[in-house]
Structure formats: C-alpha cells, structure tokens
N, C-alpha and C positions, 0 to 999 in steps of 0.2 A: 160311307165317308171315305174319300180317297186320300192319298198320302199328300199331294199338293195340287193347288188349283190356281190357274191364272186367267186374267182377262186380257185379251190382246186386241186393241183397236186397230182398225185399218188392216185387218188380217186376211182379207180376201185376196190380196195380191202383194207382190213385191216384198219388201222387208217384213212387213207384218205377217204375211203368209209363211216366210222362211222361219221366223221366230215361233209361230204357233206350232209348225211341224216339228221344229227342234225340241221345243218344250214337251210336246206329246211324245217324241221319241225317247225323252228322258224320264217318262212316267207321269208327266203332269196331265191333269184334266184341264181342258182349254175351253174357254168361252170365245169363240171366234167372232168378232164383232167387225161388220163392214156394212156400211149404208148402201154400197154399190154405185156410188156416184162417179162421175167421170173425173179426170184430172183437174178440170176446171170448176169442179163442184156441182155440175149439172146432172139432173136425173137421178134415178135410184134403181137399184136391181138387187133382189134378195139372192141372186145366183152365187156371187162370189163367196159369201160367208157360208152358205150351206155346202157349196162344193169343197171348200177346205175342211169343213167339220166332218163331211162324209169321207173325205180322204184319210182323216184321222181315225174315224171309226172302222173303216175298212181295214186299217193297219192294226187294229185291236186296242186302239186307244179310246178315250172318252172325250166328247167334244159336243158342245151346244152352240148352235148358230144364233147370232144376233144381229139385227138390222137397226138397232137403236141409234138414234141421232145424238152423237156424243156431245154435240154442242148444246143440247137441251138438258136443262137440270133435271127435270122429271124423268126423262127417258134414261139419262145416265143412272139414276138412283134405282130405277126399275131393273136395268141390266145388271147392276151389282147384286140386288136381292135376288134375281133369277139365278145368278151364279151360286149363291149361298144356298138357295133352295134346292138347286139341282144336284150340287156336289157336296154340300154340308159345311163348307169353309171357303175361305179365300186367302191366298198366300202372296200372290203377286199381281201387279198391274203393269202393262207395258203400253204406253201411249205412242202408237205409230201413225194414227190417221192424220191425213193432211191433204191440202190441195194447193195448186198454184194459180195465181193471176198476175203474171209478171207485167211490169210496165215501167217506163221511165218515171221518176218521182213527179216531175212537174206536169205530167199528163195523167197521173193515176186518179181514177174516179173514186169517190167515196165508198160506192158499192164494193170495189175490189179490196179496198182496205178492210171494210167491215167483214166481208165473207172469209177472208184468210185469217184474220185475228179470231173469228168466231170458231172456226174449225180447229186451228192448231192451239191456240192459247186458251180460249174459253172451253174447248173440248177437253184439253188435258186437265184443266181445272176441275170441270164438272165430274168427270170420271173419278179423279183422284180424291176429290172432296167426299163422294159417296162412299168410296173404298175406305177412306180414312176413319170412318165411324166404325167399320168392322175391324180394322187394324187396331184401333185404339181399344176396342173391347177385349180383344183377345191378345193384346200386348205383343204383337209381332206383325210383320208384313214388309214388303218391299216394293218400290216403285222404280221403273226405268222409263225415261221420257226420251223422245227423239228430238234433238236440237239440230243445228246445221252450222257449218263454217260460214255460211252466208251471214248468220247473226253474230258469230263469234269474231269473225274477221271482216266481213263485208263482201258485197257483190253488186254488180250493176243491175239496174231495173228490177230490184226485189225489196223495195222499202218495206212493203207489208209483210212478206215472208221473213225478212231478216228481223224486223221488230218482234214478230211473233216467236220466232225461234230463240232469240235473245231473252225475250220474256219467260219462255219455258225454263231457261236456266235459272232465272231468279225464282221462279215458282218452285223448281226442285230444291234449290238451296233453302228456301223458306220452309218447305215441307220437312226437309232433313233437320233443320233446327228445331222447329216446333214439335216434332214428333219423335225426337231422339229419346225422350223420356219414356216413351211406349215401345221401344225397341223397334221402331220403324225407320227403314232407310230409303233414301231417294237419290238417284244418280241420272245423269243424262249422257246420251251418246249422240255424236255428229257422225252419221254414216255416210260413206261413199259407196254407192252400189247402183247398179242399173235398175231403174224402175220406170213406171209410166210417167211419173212426174219429171224425171230426168230427160225422158223422151220428148218433153215439150220444150226443151231449151233449144236455142237457135243453132243451126249447123251451116251457116253461109259462108264464114270466112275460114281460111285454113286453121287458124288458132282454135276456133269453135269446133271444127271437125276433129281435130287432134284431141281436144278435151273430151268430146263425147266417146272418142275411140278408147280413151283411157278408162272412162266410166263403164264402158260396156264390158271390160275385162275384170271389173270388180263386182262380185256376186252378193246378192242378198244373204245367202248362206254363210257368207264370211262374217256377217254381223252378228248372226244368232249366238254363236258361242259365248261372246261377251255378256249378252243379255242373260243367258242361263247362268253364267258365273255370278253376275251381280244380284240375281234373284236368290241365289243359293246361300247356304249357311257358311260356306268358305269365304264369302265376301262380307261377313257379319260386321267387320270394321271399316267398311268402305261406304261412305255416305257424303252427299253434297258435292260429289266430284263430277268433272266433265271428261268425257273420253272421245277419242276419234278413231274410227276404224276405216282403213284404206286398204282393201285387198287383205294381205297377211300382216299389215302393219297395224299396231294398236298403240295409241298415244294417250298419255294423261296430259291434259291441258292446263296451263296456268290460269289463274284467276286474278282479277284486278287487286293490286296492292300498291301502296305508295312507292313511287320510284325515286323522287327527290323532294326534299323539304327545305324551305327557307323561311326565316323569321326576321322580322324588323320590329324592334321594340317600339318604334314610333309609328307603326302601321305602314300600309302601302298606298300608293296612288298610281295613276297611269304612268307617270314618268319613271318612278322607281321600278315599276314592273317591267318597263321597256328597257331600262338600263341594267337591271340586275337579274330579275327572274327570267325573263325571256331568254338572254345568253346562257344562263346556267342550264335551262332545260332543253336547249336547241339540240343536243346530240342524243337526247333520250326520247324525243317525240317519236311516236309510232307512225310510220309512213302510211300514206293513203293508198293502200294495197287492197286487192280483191283476193278472195279465196283461190281462184285459178292461178293467181301469181304466186302465192305461197306454195300451193300444192300443184306445181307445174311438171313434176317428174313422174315417171311411171312408178306404180307401187310395187312393192316387193311381191 
C-alpha cells in the first residue's frame, strides 16, 4: 500500500501529463489514463499513457498506464478497480480528458454535440461515479475537474464545449454537496495553458494570433500546483469551488447568486415587467462578452 493514489484522465499530454508528473513528484502513485485519441476525438493510441507512466517509473515513482474509454461506464469502473487492485487504495481523481469539435452553433451537427458532451461531461461523471463508491466506503477522497471560461463566461463557436464545461461545474457542485457527509471534496479549475486543444483554435486575425501568443506563454506546469493543493489535506475545507489559473495568476470565481429582487403583491404581467423590472435590472445585466474579451491582458 502506498501513501496516496490518484487517477488522472487525459494524462498522456498537456495539462493531464503535467498533473500526473507533479503528483508523482510529490510521492503519489498515479494511474495515467489516456485513450490516445486526437484533439478531435479520432483514433486511439496506447503510446501517450505508457510513455508518461514510464517517465514516472524511471524517476523512481509508481504508475500504471490505462487506455480506458472514460466515456464508457464499464471501462471507467474497471479503471478504478485496477487502481485499487494495483495500489491498494484511491485518494484522488483528476478529470482532464477532453476533445474539441468547434463550430458555429447554427451549423453544428448533432454528432459534434454528442461527442464533446460524451467525453467531457459523461466522462467526468463515469469516472467520478465509479470512484465515489470507493471514497464513500473509506470516508475520504477528493475530485478535481477541469472546466473552462468558455463555459463560465462564453466563447464563439463552442456551444458544445461550453455546455459540457459548465455542466462539469454543476456536476462538481452536486458531488460536493452529496458527498460532504463522507468527507469527500470536489472542485473545478478553468485552466489557461498551451495544449493540443488550444493549438486547434483559429489564428487568422491579428486578435486571434495575439490570443494564441498569450496562451503559448502559459504552461501546463503552472496548473499542476493548484491540483496538488486541492487534493491534499491542506485544502480539507475547500469544496464546491471554481478556480481559474492563468500563468502565475490564480483566481477564485464567483458563482450565480441573486443580484436584484422585486416583488409585486398583485403579481406581474408583460407591461409591469417592461415598466418596472426591466429598468431596475438594466444596469446589472451581464454583458454579452467572450472569455478572450475578459482575459485580454497578458498574465502575470
């Protein structure tokens, strides 16, 4: 039995790889999960997972490679069982796996919607649901899920990705609420870091080129420390929260709460809404902005 054990999905490359290596460097045993699919979700290759697992083992750590399809219920459960069988326990789960199939909403095919939701949201659910049984039995455990400011704020041509990533926030919050009695925590991180997925974004206009240049300056390794912290005992009172990492910046994000409230004893109709409620909330409406507009500055 080892001291601490984590399953990291999407760990063959990018942020998942950085997280797996960081956890291993801190003494964790790691199940390195990666199907080996391309950024668009096509193909499969067992190389990335085994390459990272071997890198951990060569450095003196313990790692098990997994090519389980995390969007599949049975495969996810088998992966969690393998983690417990191999290392004797499970302490943390980090859901990093994802794909992109961007497209303007009114042209998005059903298949692109289904595939992105399946990997991001169904995948996070399947792995977390399997791990939840272990965490509940032992009365401890921690989840970290990757969301995105595309879901928290919005972005162009990413309706499927944005919906999936905002869904992960709801999933994490529900896990945190439902499993608090078992000393299980769940948090989300919206990471800014260069990866294969970011590399698929357009770079035709000056604004797009400038955005990608900023992204290239932000490294996956800058996301990993927050994951380590949120999985550790030092963060035992942090659950159900949303964080953003941009380079050396770390942010705690707000969550939806009422801004303004109005009541009429005789109820509302379209006319009174237009004459009273509409003007009252006008200055509090959230502008129709995108993530690149909010985060248009160079990170620290």
